[in-house]
C-alpha positions in Angstrom: 109.0 152.2 110.9 107.3 155.3 109.6 109.3 158.5 110.3 107.2 161.2 112.0 107.2 164.9 112.7 105.7 166.6 115.8 104.6 170.1 116.6 102.4 172.1 118.9 99.5 174.2 117.6 96.9 176.6 119.0 93.3 176.2 118.0 90.4 178.7 118.2 87.3 177.3 119.8 83.8 178.6 119.1 83.4 179.9 122.6 86.3 182.3 122.1 88.9 180.2 124.0 92.2 179.1 122.7 93.1 175.4 122.9 96.7 174.1 122.5 97.2 170.7 121.0 100.0 168.3 120.2 100.3 167.0 116.7 102.2 164.1 115.2 102.2 163.2 111.5 104.1 161.0 109.0 107.1 162.8 107.5 105.8 162.0 104.1 104.1 164.8 102.2 101.2 162.6 101.0 97.8 163.2 102.4 96.8 160.9 105.3 93.6 160.2 107.3 93.3 162.1 110.7 92.8 160.8 114.2 91.7 163.0 117.2 93.4 161.7 120.4 91.5 162.6 123.6 93.4 162.7 126.9 92.9 161.1 130.2 92.1 163.2 133.3 95.7 164.2 133.7 96.3 166.3 130.6 98.2 165.7 127.4 100.8 163.7 129.3 103.9 161.8 128.0 101.6 158.8 127.7 99.1 160.6 125.5 101.8 162.1 123.4 103.3 158.6 123.0 99.9 157.3 121.8 99.6 160.2 119.4 103.1 159.4 118.0 102.2 155.7 117.7 99.1 156.5 115.7 101.2 158.8 113.4 103.6 155.9 112.8 100.6 153.9 111.6 100.1 156.5 108.8 97.7 159.0 110.3 97.9 162.7 111.2 97.1 162.7 114.9 96.1 165.6 117.1 95.8 165.6 120.9 93.9 168.7 122.1 94.3 170.0 125.7 90.7 169.6 127.1 91.4 171.5 130.3 92.3 174.7 128.4 89.6 176.7 130.0 90.9 176.0 133.6 94.6 175.1 133.2 97.6 176.7 131.7 98.9 175.3 128.4 101.0 172.2 128.7 99.6 171.4 132.1 100.3 167.8 133.2 98.8 166.6 136.4 100.2 163.9 138.7 98.6 160.4 138.5 98.9 160.4 142.3 97.1 163.7 142.9 93.5 163.2 141.9 92.3 166.1 144.1 94.2 168.4 141.8 92.4 166.9 138.8 88.9 167.4 140.2 88.4 171.1 139.7 89.3 170.7 136.0 87.1 167.7 135.6 84.1 169.4 137.3 84.4 172.4 135.0 84.0 170.3 131.9 80.6 170.4 130.1 79.3 168.3 127.3 78.9 171.5 125.2 82.5 172.5 125.8 83.8 169.1 124.9 81.7 169.1 121.7 83.1 172.5 120.8 86.7 171.3 121.5 86.0 168.3 119.2 84.7 170.6 116.5 87.8 172.8 116.8 90.2 169.9 116.4 88.1 168.5 113.5 88.1 171.9 111.8 91.9 171.9 112.1 92.1 168.7 110.1 89.9 170.3 107.4 92.3 173.2 107.1 95.5 171.1 107.2 96.8 170.5 103.6 98.2 167.1 104.5 95.1 165.6 106.1 92.4 163.8 104.2 89.5 165.7 105.7 87.0 163.0 104.5 88.6 160.3 106.7 88.7 161.4 110.3 88.5 159.2 113.4 89.0 159.6 117.1 90.4 157.6 120.1 90.2 158.5 123.8 91.0 157.2 127.2 88.9 157.5 130.4 87.8 161.2 130.2 88.9 160.9 126.6 86.8 157.8 126.1 83.7 159.8 127.1 84.8 162.6 124.8 85.1 160.1 121.9 81.4 159.4 122.4 80.6 163.1 122.3 82.8 163.7 119.3 81.2 160.9 117.4 77.8 162.6 117.9 79.2 166.0 117.1 81.3 165.9 114.0 81.1 163.6 110.9 83.7 161.0 111.9 84.3 157.7 110.1 85.4 155.8 113.2 85.6 156.3 117.0 87.4 154.3 119.7 86.6 154.7 123.4 88.9 153.1 126.1 87.1 152.8 129.5 85.1 155.9 128.9 83.4 156.8 132.2 80.1 158.4 132.7 78.7 157.6 129.3 75.8 155.6 130.7 73.9 156.0 134.0 76.2 157.1 136.8 76.3 159.3 139.9 79.0 161.8 138.7 78.0 163.3 135.4 75.0 163.6 133.1 74.4 160.5 131.1 75.2 160.8 127.4 72.8 158.1 126.2 70.6 160.8 124.5 73.4 161.1 122.0 73.2 157.5 120.8 70.9 158.3 117.9 73.3 161.0 116.7 76.3 158.7 116.3 78.0 159.4 113.0 80.3 156.4 112.8 81.0 152.9 114.1 82.4 153.0 117.6 84.7 150.5 119.3 84.6 150.3 123.1 87.1 148.8 125.5 86.3 148.0 129.1 88.3 146.4 131.9 86.5 143.4 133.4 88.1 144.3 136.8 87.2 148.0 136.5 85.1 148.8 139.6 84.7 152.4 138.3 82.6 151.3 135.3 80.6 148.2 136.2 78.4 146.3 133.7 75.4 148.2 135.1 76.9 151.3 133.3 78.0 149.7 130.1 75.0 147.6 129.3 72.7 150.6 128.8 75.2 152.1 126.4 74.9 149.0 124.2 71.1 148.9 124.6 70.8 152.6 123.5 73.0 152.0 120.5 71.1 148.9 119.5 67.8 150.7 119.8 69.2 153.5 117.6 70.5 150.9 115.1 74.1 152.2 115.3 77.2 150.1 114.6 79.4 149.4 117.6 81.8 146.8 118.9 82.1 146.4 122.7 85.1 144.5 124.1 85.5 143.6 127.8 88.9 142.3 128.7 88.2 140.2 131.7 91.6 140.4 133.3 92.1 144.1 132.9 91.4 147.0 135.2 90.7 150.7 134.6 93.6 152.5 132.7 95.0 149.1 131.6 96.4 150.7 128.4 98.6 153.2 130.2 102.0 151.8 130.7 102.9 154.2 133.5 100.5 153.0 136.2 99.8 150.1 138.5 96.9 148.8 136.4 98.9 148.4 133.2 98.2 145.1 131.5 100.7 144.3 128.8 98.5 141.6 127.3 95.4 143.6 127.5 97.1 146.7 126.0 98.6 144.6 123.1 95.2 143.0 122.3 93.4 146.3 122.4 96.1 148.1 120.3 95.9 145.3 117.6 92.1 145.7 117.4 92.3 149.4 117.4 94.7 149.4 114.5 92.5 147.1 112.5 89.4 149.1 113.3 90.9 152.4 112.3 92.4 151.0 109.1 89.1 149.4 108.1 87.2 152.6 108.3 89.8 155.3 107.6 92.1 153.6 105.0 89.9 151.2 103.1 87.9 152.6 100.3 85.0 150.3 101.0 
């Protein structure tokens, strides 16, 4: 197993704010590709830090920025059982702000001497899955992964992001839970249609027996089989676009 190192860093964002982030990297001094890790709606929790470390053990420099930095104190972790406490932070997010946060984290990779700045990808979960879509249209990534990213297509909560489809800079891999009532097929099909129309590369995987947040092993919807399948595909996808020279 690859030995890793972790640290916390502070990033300057273009709107003048400061964003803290959790970093995990291989202990080796060799340059490695980078992966942006975008949080769920509860902050950079133990689960998100664990995912960041797992990605580092696969040979990437991984950074998980705190997307609520404009409305929450550094290191804020919100309870999975208290969604009302989450809502003010979610409602304060904007597409422009998330794009700026993605740019700041991408720029950190460019300045890091042990990251291969030409091979950068991203992965995100729920809120982070939506942010992955934004990041893929904002910075010159080589790969993007979106787990159950809500409010990308038509929905009643947030502005649709389908206008960003022609701007996708990289192939994107989507995971959806077939039992997820929050993101029904009526919301995912238009995403696929928009990307096809824009002639962008994507892979869309619906795991029929999985619900929302099936990858998080700290909740009632955790699916060991669904998570294992998704992780295997994620590793292959990232390696294909970030480690292969082709």
